N, C-alpha and C positions, 0 to 999 in steps of 0.2 A: 301323528306327525313329530310332536315333540321327542318319543320314545324313538325314532328311526334315525334323528338328529342325533341324538344322545348316543344310540348306538354307533353311528357315524365316526361321531368325535372319539369313542373308545376306541376304533378300528385305527383311526390316524395315529391316537396316542401309541396304540400296540407298534404300528407300523414305524413311527418315528423310535420307540423305544427299543424295536430289531435294529433298527439302522445304526442307534448310536452305540448298540452293545458292538456290533460287529466290525464298525468304522469309528473311533474317535472324532468327535466333531471338532473343525478345525475351528477357535475363536477369532473374532475379529480383532486388530491389534488398536487400541483405545489411543495411545500415543501416534500414530501413525495418522489414525484418523485427525486428532487433532491439530497436527501441524497441517495435513493436508488442506482441512478448514480454514485454517489462516492465513495459508500461504494463497488460496485460488478465491476467498471469500471475505478476508479480513477487514476491507476498507470500501465493504459493499453496504448498502442499504437494499430493504427489500426482503422479497422471499425467495427460496432457494427451490427450487422445481428437485423432487428426490423419488425415483423410479425403482423398486424393485420388479425384474424382470425374470422371465422363468429363463434359466440357460438352458441349450442344445443339448439334448440327453440326460436332465433332471425333471422332477416333477414339481418344481417351484411354482409358486403361484403370485401373480403380477400385483403390484403396489404401489402409489402413489399418493405421496406428503407434497405440502409446500409448507418450509420451516423459514422462521424470521432469520435473517443473515445477523443473529447479535452472539452476545456471548455465550448464551446457551445452544448455541447452532450444534458445537461438536457431540456434546452431550446427547441432544436428539437424534443427530445422524448415526450416533453410535449405537443407539436403541435399534433405529432402522438397520443396522447391518449387522446384529445380535439374531433381528428375527429373521433375515433374510438368510443368515448362516444355518438357522434353524430350520428354515422351508427349503434350502437348497437353489437358494435365488440369488441372481447378481445383482448388487446395489449400483445405481446409476446418479449421475446429478447433470443438470445444466449448468456449464461451467460460469453462469452470469446470473443476475438475480431478477424478478418480476415483479411487478405492482400488486398482482391481484391474485387471489386463490384460484386454481381451475383454468389459471393462462400458464401456457407454456410453449405457444409458436415461436417461430423465429420472430416474429412482429413484435410478440411481447417481451422480449428482451430488455433490459433498460439499462442494466451494467455490468460490464466484464473488466475483471480486473487482472486478468492472465492470458497467454498465445499460449496455445499448447499444439504440438504436433505429435499424430501418434504413427510410430514406426513399426509397423507390422508384417516386414516382408524383408526377404534379401537379407544383407548384410547388414544387421542393425546396427553393431558396432562400428562400421564406417561412418554410418550418414551419423550417428552421436559424435564422431570425432570430425566429421566436415564440420556440423554443427556448431562445436566448440571452437573450431579454428575461426570462423568467420563472423558469429554473433557474441554477445556478450553470456557471460556464464549462465547456466538457467538456475531456478531458484530449488526446483526439485525435479528428479529422475526419478518416476515410478515404473516396475515391471510389472505389467499389467495381469499377469498369472497365464497369458497365452503365449504359445511356443511358433516359432515360425519354421518353416519345412525343414531347417537344418536342427532344430530342437532347441535355438537360442532365445531367452525372453524376449519377448515384444516390449518395446517400451513406450512410455506415455512423458514427454519432454516439455515440460513447463517454463514460464519466464513472467515475472510478476512486475505489471507497471507500477510507477509512482503514485496514480491514484486512477480511480476507477473510469474506463472509459463509456461516454454517455453519447446518445444523439448520434450525428454523423459519424462519430468516431466509435460507432458499434460495428458501421460496415467496414472500416478501417482494419479493426481486431480479424475481421472474418475473412476480410482479403489478404491479410498476412498470414493468417493461419492455412488457406490454400495456396499464396504463395510457396511457404515454406515445403508444405507437402508436395508443391511440383520440384522441388530444386533438388530433394533430397527422397523422392518415392516415398512421402507417407499416404497416410488415407487422406483423400482428398474430401471425404463428407465435412470436414470440420470448417469449410468454408460455410456451413449454416449456423447461424447462431444459437440455435436450440439443440445442437446434436450433444445428445448426452455423453457420458464419459464413467468409467468406472471410480468408486471413491476408493483411494488408498487407505489401506486398512482393514479393507473388506474383503471377502472369502471368493474365491473364482471356482465354479462349479462347472466349466464348460467340458462336453467330453465326457463323466464321469470323474473327470481329476479334480480335486481341490486344492488348490493353494492360496497362499496370502498375495492380497495385491499389495506389493510390498516398496516403500521408498527406497531406493540405493542409494541415494545421497540428497542432502539437502542445503541451503544457506538461506541468508536474508538478503539477495541482491535483488535491487529493481532495475527496471529501465525506464526512459524517457518512451512515449510510443512515436513522437515523429524520429528521433533519435535512430529507435529500431526499425521501424519503417526503412530509413536511407539504408542502414545495415544489410535488411531482408532484401533490399533492390539490387545493393552492389552485392551481395552474397553469388559467388557461379555455382550453375549444377554442378550435383556430385559428378563427378566421372564416371561415363558409360551412360548417365542419362540427358536425354536432349533439353535443352535451357526451353521453358515455355515461350512462345513468340505471340505477340498481341495480334498479327495480322494474319495468322494461319490458323487453321481450324484444327483443333484436337478433338477427343470424345468427349469431353467435359467441356471444352470452351468454345464460344463462338468466334467468329473473324471478327474486325472491325467494323465491315458490313453489316454484319449481323445485329452489332450493339448500335451501330447509329440508325437503324430502320424497326428496334424491337423496344418493347417497353421494359424497365428493370425495375424489381420492385423490393421495398425495404425485407430485411431481415434475412437475406442470403437465401431467399428460397428459388431465385433464377440460378442458373448456371454460372453467371459472375453477380458480385454486389454492386451496389450502386457504386461506391467508392472503385472498383473496378473498371465499371462502366465509363465513369467521368474522368477516371484517368487514361483510359484508353482514348477517348474523345479529345478532351485538352492537350493529350501528348501530340497528336495528330494534328489540330491547328499551332500548337508551339513550334512545330517543324515545318510546316508551312509557312511561318512567319520567320523562322531563323533562316529558311532560305529564299525569304523576299518574294515569295508567292503569294502573299495574302497580307495587310496590314493590318497590327495590333486590334485595331477597332472593329475590322472585319469579321478577324478570330474570337474576339470576345464576344462580338452579337450572334455568330454563330454557336456558340458553345450556350449560352442562354438559351437559347430559341431549342438548341439538344436537351438542355437541362428540364425545361417546360415541356417538351414533347414525352420525351423518352426515360425520366427519374420518375419513379410513384412511391411516393410523393416527393417531388423538385427539392432540390437543395436550397438554401437559401442564395442570393445572387451574391451577397459579399462572401459566401465560403467558395462558389465558383471562381469568382476574380482571385480569393487568396490562394486557390489551387493552382489556378492559371502564373500567378507570379512565382510559386514554389517551382512549380516545373518548368518555369523558363528559367529562373537562376538556375538551377540544376543543369539544367540542357546547355546554358551556356557555358558553366565550369566546365561540361566535358567535351564542349564542341567549339568553344570560343565564340567569340563574339558574330551576332547576326548580321543581315544585312540593312535591317530595319527593327525600330519598337516604337514605332509612334511617332508621332509628330507633336512632344509636349514644347510649350513657349520656351526658349532658354529664359528668360527673366522672372519667369514664375517661382524659380528654387534660387536662392539666395548662394552665391558661393565666393570664397575670399582665397587669396592668395595666401602662400606661407608667409612670405614678406608683410602683407597689411596684417596679419593676424600677431607679426611678430611685433611690428612697431606700433600697435593699440597700447599706450601707457595709461589708457583712461581707468579711474578707480572699478573696482569690482562694486556690481550691486551689493548692498548691504543684504545678509541673511535673513530671512522673516526670524527663523529660529536656530541660532548659532550654537556649534561650531558644525556648518553646512549641513545640518539636519534636515532642514525646509528653506528653499530656497526660492526666489520669485518664478513663479511658470512652472514649479517641480510639483512633486508629489510624494510624501510620506505615509506608509502605510505601516501602521501598528497592527501587529498579528500574535495571538495568544489563546491557547486551549480556553474553552468557555468555562467560566466560574475564575480565572485566575488572576480577575482585577483590572483587565483592561480601561473598562469604562469609566470606574474610579479613577485609577490612573489618568486617564484622557480628561475627565473633568478639571484634576486639581491641575493639570497641564496648562489647559486652555484658560483656566482662570487667570493663571500668573502671567500666561502670556498674554493676556487683555490688559493686565495690571501695569505690563510693561515690569517684570518683577523675574528674576531667576528664579529656575526650579530643578533641583538638582545640578545636570550639569549642562542645562538649557539657559541659554538667554536670548529674549527678544531684544531690539534696537531701540523700542520705545510702546508704548501701551497700543495693543494690536486690536483690530475690530475684528471679532472673530464669530461667523454664522457656522452653529454646532446642530446640524440637521441630524438627529439621534431618531430611531424608530423602534426602540427596546423598552424606555419607561414611560408609563402612564405618569399623567400632569403630580397627582400627588404625591406619588412615590417619589419623582423627580424633584417636587422642592422639598420633599423629609430628606433625600441624600445630598440636595446643595446646602441645606439648612444644616445639614450634620457635618458640614466641611469646617474643618478647624484652621482657617485661613488668616493671616495677620491681618489685621484691621485696614491698614493704609491698602492691604491688596483689594480687599474686599470693595472699598471705597471706589477705588479706580475700575475694577472690573465689572461693577453691576451693570452699567449702562453700555460697555465695550462687547459683551458676552453675550449674546441672544443664542437661545436654546428651543428647539420645536418639542413639545410633546411626542409621545408614541403616535407615530405615522402609520395610517394604515393606506399605504399605496405604495404604488413601485416606480422606477425613475423610468418609463415609458414616454412615449409622446405626451400624453396629458399630465402625466408627473413631472415632467419636467418644467413645463408651464407653469403648473402651481407653486415649484419651488424658485423657479425664477422670479415670480413676484415676491414671494415671501422674503428673499434675499436682496431684492431693489429696495423694498419697502422697509427693510430692517434699519437702515442708517441714514436715513434720508437721502442725503444729496451724496453721500460718500459710499465707497464700495467697500469689501471688507478685506482685510490683510489673508484672511484663513479662511477657507470650506471646509468644514469637516463633516464626513458622512460615518456613522455608525450605527448599525453595523451593516456591511455590503450584502451580507445574506437576506435581510428584510427588506431591502427596495431593489436589489438585483433583477436584472431586465436582459435574458438572456437572447434577445433577437427575435425574428421569426422563427429559428428551430426552437424556441424554449429550451437550449441546453442549460444546465445547473452551473453554479460557480466553478466546480471540478471540472467541467469541458473549457479547455480552452480558446478554444473559438468563441464560446459565449461568451467569457471572460474578457478576450480582446475587443468583442462588440460592444461590451458593455463600459470598457474604458473610454475607447474612443468614440461611441456615438452617443453615449449617456453621460458619462462624468467629464469627460472633457468639452463636448457641447455644453454643458452647464455652464463650467466655468468659463468658455468663451463668451456666453451671453451675459452672465451676471458679473464677472470681475475677472477678465485675462490675466491679469497680472497676479493674480491671487496664489497663495500654494494652496494645496491641497493635502487632507488628511483622511485617511481611510482607514477603519476600522474594520479588521477582519480575523475569522477564526482559522485555525491549523487543524489540518486532516489529523487522523490516529497517525500516531509515529510512537517509535521506540526512545529512550533517551539517548541510546548508543548514535541512532540517526539525528538526533537534534544538534548533539556533540559535534557530529563531523560536520554537517551543512544545518543549520537549523533554519534557513528559508526555505529549504525545500522542504519543510513542513505546511506551507504555506497551502491552502485550497485553491489550486489553477496557478499553482506555482510558476509554472513555466512562461505563461503570459504575463503576468504581474510581474517577476523579476525582471523581465525585459523591459517594464514600462515604467517600473517607478523610480524616482532617483534615490529614495533613502529608503532603510527600512528599519523597523525595529520589533523585536520578537522578545514576548515575555514570557516566560516560563518558570515553573519552579524545579531546581536541581534536584531537591530532595523533599518529595511530596509529604511526608510528615511535618517539614518546618515551615515558618509561613515567610520566610525570605523568597523573593523573585529576583530573578536574573534578566539584563536586558541584554540583547545581544545587539549588536549594529552592523546595518550595511550601507556605504554612502558611494554614490558614483559623483557627486562631485566636490569631494574633499578626500583628506586622510582620514585614515581607518581609527575608529573609536575604540577604544578598549572597552571589555563587555564590563558592568556596574551590576553591583549587588543592591537593594533596595527592600526596605519593609516599611509598611504604617504603622507607625506607633503612635500614638495620644492622638489618631486622628488626621497625621501628618506624613506625610511620604519622606522618607529619609534614605541618605545613602550610607551604605556599611562599609567598613573596611576590611576585604577579604583576608589580609594578613589577619587582622584581629578577628576576627570570625574562626578562623583555624585554631587562634590559640584559645579562644574563649570555648569552643567545642572540644578541647583535645580532651578533656576528661569524659566525656559523652563517647568520642570514637573509642579512644581506651578501654571505657566498659562493653561497647559492641564486640571489639575486637575478642575481646575476654569470654563473651557470652559465646561468641561463634568457636571458639576453644573449646568451651565448656560442651558445646554439643558436639564436637566431633571429636572428643574424647567418650561420650556418653553414646554414641554411636559405634566406635568401634569395639567397646566395653560389651554393648548387646549381642553385637554379631558374634563374637569371642564367645561367650556364656551359651546364648543361644546356640550356636555349632557344639559346644562341648554338650549340651543338651541333645541334641542330634536335628538340631531345625534348621535349615538354609533355606535363604528367603532371595526371592527378586527384587529389586529396588519398589517396585509398585507394592507388592505384599507385604514389604518391612514398612513402608510410609504406613499405610493401611493398618496391619498389626500394632503398632507402637505409636498412632497416633496419640495427641494429648497427655504421653506418658514422659516421665523423666525429663518435664520441662522441654521436649524437643518441638511443641507446638504442634499444627495441623499438619494433612498428611502432603500439602503441596511444600511446607517448606521443609519436611524431612526430605521430599526426594529433589528439593534443590541443594540441600545440604551433602546428600549421598550423592550427586553429581558433580559437585565441587570437590568433594574428596575422591570420587574417580579421576577426576582432572589432575589432581595433584599427587595422586599414586598411592595414595591411603588405600582405595579400595579398587580390586579388578575383580576379573568375573571367569567362571566356568558355566561350560551349557552342559556338562557331562556331569548328570547325577549318577550314572550306573555305580559307581566305587563307594557310592554311600547309600544305596540301596531304594535312592531315589529316582523318577522319572526324568527325561531330558528337559531341561528348562524351553518354554516356548518362544518366552521374551526376546525381544532384541539382542539382550546383552548378556543373559543368565543369572544364575546364582551370584549373589555378593560373595566375595572372598578379600580378607584381610592377612596380614602378615602374621604367622606363626599360627594363624587356624586350625584344631583338630578336630576331629569329629568322630564318635564310638563307633569301635569296630566289634564289642563283645568285653570278656574280660580274661585275664591273665592269674594264673597261679602260679604263685612261689613254689619252687620245687623242695626248697628247704621247709620253708617255715608253714605252707599251704595257705599262705594271705592268698585272698581273692581282691585284686584291683583291676578297676577299668581300663580298658585297654582302648586306644587309640592311633587313628591314622591321621597323615599332614591332608589337609584340605590344599590342593595346588591349582592356582590361576591358567587358565588355556588362553584368555585373552585379555588386553586392557585398553582403556582411552586414550589417546595420543592428547598429550597436553596442549599441542599448538593448534592441530588440525579437526579432533574433536572423534579422527575416526577408527573405527575398532580394529587394532592392530593382533596379531599372535604373538605370545608370550614366548621368548626363545630359550630360556633356562627357567623352568617355574618353580626352580630349588633355590635361585635367585632373586631376591625381592628388589627391585631397582626403583627408585623416585625417581622423577624429572628434574631437571638439572635446577638448583637453587632451592627445591624443598628436601625438609631433613625429617626424617620420623621424629 
């Protein structure tokens, strides 16, 4: 048996060798795979289901794996892509993550951070143009390798969410994928959460043809799920296609009567998702209420009965109510006020005339923390990445507020009573940290009885947890109520409600803020200010600079709820300084401040002074970048004269840690910068130099004045033999503003971008 297995393996190898000799194997694109994994899974946690499937017309073997969605995911999927290319198999992923190995059904998908449509028939470019006209820009557009009936490339168009969809939002993502497909004539199968899709950068083999699954374009754009849902709903159907109608059957979609009488399961395994079914039922009753044919109470009761009878599993009742409110507001915006919307007592909602508000000259309530950072009944959210120093900063802030002392730019009106509910540090390490604070003696003397801190709690703020915490707060200051309630961090105490959503789920976050945090304040100290310590999700420095508070996990719900926000981050990861960004709803804007902890105390730094102090460092860094530029250009020139041309990747690997250039990634980044600045251009044509055409996206690196050996020349008079050279001319370059690859108009004239000089 072993001998037979060996002979079979030898035969496979000979067959593979013969195939390779007849037709060179197309290699996966490492850069495209890395970009694809970042855009599709960069914010997700869990496992990525990966599938290698035999292509039609090929002999590839099936293969399945589950890969952790972490920093190594792209490298592991590249390995799978290389295997698939060697075996003639297609490489697919489920564009979402699951919790367990071996699980990849629709109901197993826990997180999805993208919305995708597969344009696989008809006028693909017209469909793409329609999407661009009515929806936000896609994050990537991928040529899947297949061809339409007219020979045009089939496309996968992707949009990236600003945070992963979880819980019931997964149903919404699936519904949107199906609705987009309906409106532009895309593949309807992506209504299912577990529908696999080709990996960009892998190799397509169907029908005997081999092509790269190529990324046509990419960006860093992100979308908010609810805003995108509104845009999709408002988008008209592509001219020539019938728009989907809720109350009329199509081959793939049941009627309203069908939805109201059938069970719809989670995961998109039925013709409609739970979200679509709920939207159809709620929309039906919204119209009845708007027309005066049903009261609001009757409509809400009927929808809750439908939820329990027809959705499997049912949605949380508060989610149904929230969806009813959302659809009602949209219906009224489109169709005007309805005949009725319930019978709430007028006296239950306070309302004031403009005159009354203008004439009220009574003093404003004193800030709990000035200037307007924390107001009576307000909420302050302190956000930052893990280990940035949030808790240490917060302890110092609370100690000073408890002593009635100013801290940095924050001022209390008097010594404040502070209850600090912290769930991160155990007792002994908590006391060690507090004893290590370098506080002035007067501050410590007053704060010692005004600041009450819990050691690490192992509970969540559910019904039972609320009762325990309320009792602790009421017993902390005898007959007095606290001025500040602080929760640190949200994650360790978070209760996402009946549906169990995480803090990235906006509905779960809203439930936690309203039903848990506000309920705790109302019970223990109605006029107290709330401080919540929260983490940020993965975000690039550019995103933080443009909109810092969008980096908060569950930002959409939080930003609509809090009265002030502080975001702590390091502008330079190599430096100890932190930057505080501010967002106030009840007061004028506060400029960002730069802070640092020195000799045990937090201090404010003068940004202007910091720039002057670090001027020498900046000049040294500039000089080092200039040196690396000159070294790279010199090496490329010398290597070309020696008969060697390199792609960007091969150059980085060949000269890693040589001439002080640093590692491979550093070299590639410098080459990319030089290409943007016009020092480096490209050619894919290796023929004039006796080299194969480059398979990389950009091709061989070319610099100004580069020459390649073409043999020898003999002086007719002296007989002296000297090397002969031909110029290496670029065929395309990287546009400085867009990063697009454009053709060189005149290869004999080297043009630099405006503002750059050689």
